[in-house]
C-alpha positions in Angstrom: 0.0 0.0 0.0 1.3 3.5 -0.9 0.0 6.7 0.6 1.1 10.1 -0.7 1.0 13.4 1.3 2.2 16.6 -0.3 3.1 20.0 0.9 3.9 21.8 -2.3 4.8 20.1 -5.6 7.7 17.7 -5.9 10.1 19.0 -8.5 13.5 20.7 -8.7 14.4 21.7 -5.2 12.3 19.3 -3.2 12.7 16.5 -0.6 11.2 13.0 -1.0 10.6 11.0 2.1 9.7 7.3 1.9 8.7 5.6 5.1 8.1 1.8 5.4 5.9 0.3 8.1 5.8 -3.2 9.4 3.2 -4.0 12.1 2.4 -0.3 12.5 6.0 0.6 13.2 8.3 2.6 11.0 11.1 0.2 10.1 12.7 2.2 7.3 13.1 5.9 6.3 14.7 7.1 3.1 15.3 10.8 2.4 16.3 12.0 -1.0 16.8 15.7 -1.9 16.7 17.1 -5.4 17.8 20.6 -4.2 20.2 22.2 -6.7 23.5 22.3 -4.7 25.7 24.0 -7.3 24.2 27.5 -7.2 27.3 28.9 -5.7 29.1 28.2 -8.9 27.2 31.3 -10.1 29.3 33.3 -7.7 32.7 32.3 -9.0 34.6 35.0 -10.8 32.1 37.7 -9.8 33.2 40.8 -7.8 32.6 40.3 -4.1 30.3 43.3 -4.0 27.8 41.5 -6.2 27.4 38.5 -4.0 25.2 39.6 -1.1 22.3 40.9 -3.2 22.7 37.9 -5.6 22.5 35.5 -2.7 19.4 37.3 -1.4 17.7 36.9 -4.8 18.7 33.3 -5.4 17.3 32.1 -2.1 13.7 33.3 -1.8 13.3 31.9 1.7 15.5 33.5 4.3 16.9 35.8 1.6 17.9 38.5 4.1 19.8 35.9 6.1 21.7 34.8 3.0 22.5 38.3 2.1 23.7 39.1 5.6 25.8 36.0 5.9 27.4 36.7 2.5 28.1 40.3 3.5 29.7 39.3 6.8 31.8 36.5 5.4 33.1 38.8 2.6 33.8 41.6 5.0 35.8 39.3 7.2 37.7 38.0 4.2 38.7 41.5 3.3 39.7 42.2 6.9 37.0 44.7 7.6 34.1 44.8 10.1 30.8 43.3 9.1 27.8 45.6 9.0 25.8 44.4 12.0 23.8 47.6 12.3 20.8 47.4 14.7 18.3 47.7 11.7 20.0 44.8 10.0 19.6 42.6 13.1 16.0 43.7 13.5 15.4 42.7 9.9 16.8 39.3 10.5 14.5 38.8 13.5 11.5 39.9 11.3 12.5 37.3 8.7 12.8 34.6 11.4 9.4 35.5 12.7 7.8 35.6 9.2 9.3 32.2 8.2 8.1 30.5 11.4 4.6 31.9 11.0 4.5 30.8 7.4 5.6 27.2 8.3 3.0 26.9 11.2 0.3 28.3 9.0 1.0 25.7 6.3 0.7 23.0 9.0 -2.6 24.4 10.3 -3.9 24.4 6.7 -7.4 25.9 6.3 -7.6 27.0 9.9 -5.5 30.1 9.3 -7.4 32.9 7.7 -5.3 34.0 4.6 -5.9 37.6 5.3 -4.6 37.4 8.8 -1.4 35.7 7.7 -0.9 38.2 4.8 -1.3 41.1 7.2 1.2 39.6 9.7 3.8 39.0 7.0 3.2 42.5 5.6 3.9 44.0 9.0 7.2 42.0 9.3 8.3 43.3 5.9 7.4 46.9 7.0 9.5 46.5 10.1 12.4 44.9 8.3 12.5 47.8 5.8 12.9 50.3 8.7 11.2 53.1 6.8 8.6 53.9 9.5 9.3 55.9 12.6 6.4 54.1 14.4 8.2 50.8 15.2 6.2 50.3 18.4 2.9 50.9 16.6 3.8 48.3 13.9 4.9 45.8 16.5 1.6 46.3 18.4 -0.3 45.6 15.3 1.8 42.5 14.7 1.2 41.4 18.2 -2.5 41.7 17.6 -2.4 39.7 14.4 -0.3 36.9 15.9 -2.7 36.8 18.9 -5.6 36.2 16.4 -3.6 33.3 15.0 -3.2 31.9 18.6 0.2 33.1 19.8 -0.2 33.8 23.6 1.6 36.8 25.1 3.2 34.4 27.6 5.1 31.7 25.8 4.4 29.3 28.8 0.7 29.6 28.2 -1.3 27.4 25.8 -2.7 28.8 22.6 -6.4 29.7 22.8 -8.4 26.7 21.9 -10.5 28.4 19.2 -7.5 30.0 17.5 -5.8 28.3 14.5 -2.6 27.5 16.5 -4.8 26.2 19.3 -6.6 23.9 16.9 -3.2 22.7 15.6 -2.0 22.0 19.1 -5.0 19.9 19.8 -4.5 18.0 16.6 -0.9 17.3 17.5 -2.0 16.1 20.9 -4.3 13.6 19.3 -1.6 12.4 16.9 0.2 9.1 17.5 2.9 9.7 20.0 6.4 9.8 18.6 9.0 9.8 21.4 10.7 13.1 22.0 14.4 13.0 22.8 17.1 15.7 23.5 18.7 16.8 20.2 22.4 16.7 19.4 22.4 20.5 18.8 24.7 22.0 16.2 26.8 24.4 18.3 29.2 27.3 17.7 32.0 24.9 18.9 31.3 22.8 15.9 32.2 25.6 13.4 35.8 24.3 13.0 34.5 20.9 12.0 31.9 22.4 9.6 34.6 24.5 7.9 36.9 21.5 7.6 34.1 19.6 5.9 33.5 22.5 3.5 37.2 22.9 2.6 37.9 19.1 2.2 34.7 17.9 0.6 33.2 21.0 -1.0 29.8 20.5 -2.6 29.4 17.0 -1.4 29.6 18.2 2.2 27.2 21.1 1.5 24.7 18.6 0.1 24.9 16.2 3.1 26.8 17.7 6.0 27.9 15.4 8.8 30.1 15.2 11.8 31.6 11.9 12.5 29.6 9.9 15.1 26.9 12.5 15.4 23.6 13.5 13.8 23.4 17.2 14.6 20.2 19.2 14.6 19.7 22.9 14.1 16.7 25.2 14.5 14.0 26.1 17.0 13.9 22.7 18.8 17.7 22.6 19.1 17.6 26.1 20.6 14.6 25.7 22.9 14.2 22.0 23.7 15.0 22.5 27.4 12.0 24.8 27.7 9.6 22.2 26.2 7.8 19.2 27.7 8.6 15.8 26.3 5.6 13.9 27.9 3.2 14.6 25.0 5.8 13.4 22.4 7.9 14.9 19.7 5.2 16.7 17.7 4.0 18.7 20.7 7.5 19.4 22.0 8.6 20.7 18.6 5.5 22.8 18.2 6.1 24.3 21.6 9.6 25.2 20.6 8.2 27.1 17.6 5.8 29.0 19.8 8.6 29.9 22.2 10.6 31.2 19.3 7.8 33.4 18.1 7.1 34.8 21.5 10.8 35.7 22.1 11.1 37.3 18.7 8.1 39.4 19.3 9.5 40.5 22.7 12.8 41.5 21.0 10.9 43.5 18.4 8.9 45.3 21.1 12.0 46.3 23.0 14.2 46.9 19.9 16.9 44.7 21.4 17.7 42.4 18.6 20.9 40.4 19.3 23.6 39.7 16.8 23.1 35.9 16.3 25.9 35.6 13.8 29.5 34.4 14.0 32.1 35.5 11.4 35.9 35.1 11.3 38.8 35.3 8.9 40.4 31.9 8.6 43.4 32.9 6.4 44.3 35.7 4.0 41.2 36.5 1.9 39.2 33.6 3.4 36.4 33.8 6.0 33.0 32.5 7.0 29.8 33.6 8.6 27.2 31.5 10.4 23.9 33.2 11.1 20.8 31.8 13.0 17.7 31.6 10.8 14.3 30.3 11.7 15.4 26.8 10.5 18.8 26.9 12.1 22.4 27.8 11.4 23.2 29.0 7.9 26.9 29.0 6.9 28.5 31.0 4.1 32.2 30.5 3.4 34.2 32.5 0.9 37.7 32.7 -0.6 38.6 35.9 -2.5 41.2 36.2 -5.3 43.6 39.1 -5.1 41.4 41.2 -7.4 38.5 40.9 -4.9 36.6 38.4 -7.1 35.2 35.1 -5.8 37.7 32.3 -6.1 35.6 29.8 -4.1 32.3 29.8 -2.2 30.1 27.4 -0.3 26.8 27.5 1.5 25.6 24.9 4.1 21.9 25.4 4.8 20.0 24.1 7.9 17.8 21.8 5.9 20.8 19.6 4.9 21.6 18.9 8.6 18.0 18.2 9.6 17.1 16.1 6.6 20.4 14.3 6.2 19.7 10.6 5.2 21.1 9.7 8.6 20.1 12.9 10.4 17.7 13.9 13.2 14.4 13.7 11.2 15.2 10.1 10.3 16.3 9.3 13.8 13.2 10.7 15.3 10.9 8.8 13.0 12.6 5.5 12.8 11.1 2.9 15.1 8.0 5.1 15.9 4.7 3.2 16.3 2.1 4.8 14.0 -1.1 3.2 12.7 -1.1 2.9 9.0 -4.3 5.0 8.6 -2.6 8.0 10.4 1.0 7.5 9.1 1.0 10.0 6.1 -0.5 12.8 8.1 1.6 12.2 11.2 4.9 12.0 9.2 3.9 15.1 7.2 3.4 17.0 10.5 6.7 15.9 11.8 8.5 16.9 8.6 6.7 20.3 8.8 7.9 20.8 12.3 11.5 20.2 11.1 10.6 22.9 8.5 12.6 22.2 5.4 13.2 25.3 3.1 11.8 23.4 0.1 8.7 21.4 -0.7 8.5 17.9 0.4 6.5 14.7 -0.4 5.7 11.9 2.0 5.2 8.3 0.7 4.2 5.6 3.1 4.7 1.9 2.1 4.2 -1.5 3.7 7.5 -3.2 4.3 8.2 -5.9 1.8 8.3 -8.6 4.5 5.1 -7.4 6.2 
């Protein structure tokens, strides 16, 4: 028996997930990505100044984060200071909030009024542009819109039952329980190993990044798992991490106290990297400049490649889970949505050959 569940069309730049069940237990998970991993070849030979805006255009999701990471990596390679101006940091927080809202709204499906989501996203863009003097007024409107969706003012509180996120929470509570475990979080201390992988394996590392003996996870759950509750299972814990993330981002926007969540450093003459936190996790840009300030080599490692590695945390969370066949497609789709890949994905559930 084969069951399909789609979130977006499967095509160039998508993830295919095939799960096999035997006796209502997931016995095999295969993840295949068709994401184009050679886009950075477009950077080679170009003047460094062209790269940040080009990166922002090439990557439609988290475009501001890509442009910021490129700018900081190239500044460090030149031996200059990156432009971590307060407005740039506020814009990154706006993008993180918008991407998290978008992902949760997709999971909640028809429960989220399109007009409310459009208004919330429009307000984040207005804040990110920094062209209005009424920042507090815009944030207050954003707070009201997210409250309509079900984001409580206190991240420790439950979403209102009648709100879209409250309905999603109840649906996750009713879903088959998948065990929640502490993630092996990708940490700043891992940067040296990531950069070693980039420099020794190049595009193959960017396509499937790994650290020997580990399956690192990055993103909201890796940041906030200690603040969640594991008793209700992985779906509820991961949803709670997303809600905590939203609440903290809104609080920072209200106070205007965005933190610099990036790390950049020169590694050698004309070579540097930047890692910046996005809604989905740590995004790495690494650059090496030629003497004429053109790009000699470049690599990007995105969060999705860690979380949906064929032997990564999504697979580890799902493998061995007991899920009734009738609920498998929807449950696995929700779990994948909470890992939040930056491309469309397709779920296929099969009976194991020996079942």
